[in-house]
N, C-alpha and C positions, 0 to 999 in steps of 0.2 A: 614192510608193509603201507605204514604210513607214506614213506616218501615214493611209494608206487601208485598211492590213492592221489596223491597230489597234483602228480602229472597227469595220471588219468582225468581228474577233474577239470587241468587245464586244456586237455585235447577235446573233452566235449563241449567246452567254454567256445573254442576254437570253432570247432566242426558245427556248433549253432549258429553262430554268426556268418562262416561261408554259405551255410544254409538259407538263410534268412537274404541275405545280400544277392544270392546267386537265384532266390525266387522273384526278388524285387525285377527282377531285368525280364523274368520269363512275364509277369503281372502286367508291367508297364507296358509292353509290346503287343497288348492286345488292345480292342476298343473299350472305352469306357464312358462313360456318360458325365459331361462335366458340371459339376453343382457351385452356383455361386453362394449358396448357405447351406448350413448342415439340413437333410433331409429331416422333419418331423416324424415320430413313431408313436405308437400306446393313443393316449388318449387325445395327443396334440394332432394326430394326423389328421387329414381329409380327405374324404373320397376327391381324387383330382377330375377336374373339367373334362381334361382331352391326355392323350400320350404325351402331348409335346409340353404341357404344363410341368409333367413329373422331369421329363429328359429334354431340357431345354435345347442342348446340343449336341449331337453325336459325332465325336471326332475318332479319325480314322485309327489313333493310336496314343497314349499317354493318359496322364492323368491331369495335366494342366495343358490349355491352349497351345497348339503345334508351333513351334518356333518361337515362344514366347521366352523370356527371361527367365520366367519361372522353370519352365521345361529345361532349359538348359542347366540351370543351377542343380534340378535334381538331378541329372544325369554327371554333372560333375564330381559331386559329393561323392554318387555311390561309386562311381568308377574309381575316385579316389581311396575310399573306405574298401572297395574291392582290392585293389592294389596292395595298399598296404597290411590287409587281413592274409592276402595269399602269402606274400613274400615273406611274413611272418610265419605262417604256417610250415611253408618249404622251411623256411631256416629251423624250426622246432622239431620237425621230423628229419631231415636231412644231417643238420650238425650238432643239436643242441641233444638229440637222444641218438641218432644213427650213428654220427660220427663218434660219438662216446662208446656207446655199446658196441661198435664194431672193435675198439680196443679190446675189451674184455674177451669178444669172442677169438679174434687173433689170439691171444694168448692161452686160450682153452684149447683152440687147434693145436697150437703147438705141443700142451701138455698132453694132448689124446696122440700125437705120433711118437710120442717117446715108447720105445720097445719096454714091455714088463719087465724083463730082465736086467734090464740098466736100472730099473727102479728096485730090484730086490738083491743086486751083487754091490749098487753103491749107493749112495746117500749123497746130498747136493753140498760141494765144498768139500768132497773128499778128494787126495791125490789121483784117484783112479780117473776120476772124471774132471778135472779142474783144469785150467789152461795153464799156461806160463806164469800166470799171475797169481796163481794158486784159488781161484775162482774159478765157482762152476760156470762155464760159457752159457750152456743152456739154461741153467738156471736164472741166471744172471739176466738173460734175454727176455726169457719168460716175464720176470717181475721188473723189467726197465721201467723208468719213470720219463723218460725224454718224451715222449708223445703224449704225457699224461703234464696238462696244468695244474697244479694242484693249489696255485692260491697263496696269499698271504696268512693262512689260518694258521696258526700257533698247535691248534690239536689235529688238524690234516699232516703240517711238518713231523709232529711226534708218532702219528699212524704209520707214517710213509718210512721212518727211519726203524719202527717196529718192525714194519711187514721185510725189511729185506734181512732181518734176522729169524723171524721165522718161515720154514721150509716143509711146511706140512698144510692139511685140512684148512688151518685157522690162517694159513696165508691168502688162501682164496676167497674165505670169508670176508678178512679184511678188505682184498683188492676190492671186491665186490661193492663195500660199503665208500669205499673212496671213488671207485666208479659213478655212484649212485650221487654221491655228493656232488661231482662234476657236473653231472644231469642237472641236478636242482639250479646249482647255480647260473648254468645257461640257458634254463628256463624261467630263471629270476625270481625262485621257489626258495631261495636261500633265506633264511630267516635275518640275515644283516638286514643293518636298517637302509642300506642303499638297496638293496635288492626289492626291499619291501616299498619304498618311494615308488620305484620304476614299475613296481607289478602295481601299485593302485592306481598310476596312469594308465596303465595299459587295462587293465580293469575299466576306469573311465571311458578311453577310446570305445571299447566293446560294447559299455550302455547306450554312447550317443550311436553307435550304430542301429543296435535294436529299438531305442527310440526315433530314429528317422527312419526306421523300416515300418513302424507303429503307424507315424503318421500320414507316410505313405499311403497306407493300406487305408486309413480313415478317410484319406481323400478319397481312395478310389470308390469306399463304398459309401459316399454321401454322409458319414458322421460327422465330419468337418468340411468346411467351404473351402474351396482350393486357394482363396486370398489368407484365408487363416492359415492354412495348412503350407503357403510359400513363407509366409513371414516366420513360423517355427522354423522351417528348413532353413531358412538365411540364419538362424540363431544357433541350429546345428553345426551349419557351414563355420561361423566365427570360431564357438566353441571347438570344432574338430582341428582347426589349422593351429589353434593355439597350442591344447592338447599333444599333436604329432611332433609339432618343433620341438614340444620340449622333449617328449620321450625318444626324439630321432637324435637331435642335437642338442643333448642337457646343457645349462651352462656350466661355465668352466669357474669353480669359485676361487682359483688361481688368476682370473684375469682382471678381477676387481682390485 
């Protein structure tokens, strides 16, 4: 269950970032007031002389002046983040989880199609069901590992060898264990040092997305002046480009 919980937590984080970036698109395509400075509240707030003193400039859309460099940077960064998160999300759901889980489902369907009479009258590997080479063709196909990349882990290799020697419910348990290990590796959740470093960079990217959305919301509500917000967004841009490049194209230690 611990492995399932780890994958579930990753999906929750991914869904949160996707939702935040999607809401940014909706929010920033409505009319907003442009605030040069943060709006004072509480005891520092003063009664406005007129409506125009609080709302100096009403823009048709966006939290920055329309057509400005700051507005273009906002949308460039949001689009780049959204593209990365959406692509990574499809990879996790379709490849890392879906592709590996489909391998397990395929094996279970093959086992389900086997006739009960066959399982009672013969055991896997007996001459009655074995092929010309003395192996059980159906069972060999069921526990085949040709489409399951087990990696270089010695413990996994040992489990794989043991699995070919087990032809019982224990084989299913072990096979499920190997499938989950494969999913953990594909989701960057494996405890190996390489996966942990990459996962840390991924969490940093997610954090930048959330900070970026928070800053945009503060500018929209007038809690932060748009010029100060633009400076922070420019910092997010530089940090995002740096971290994304390392995540997508990690440096090759053999090239130095």
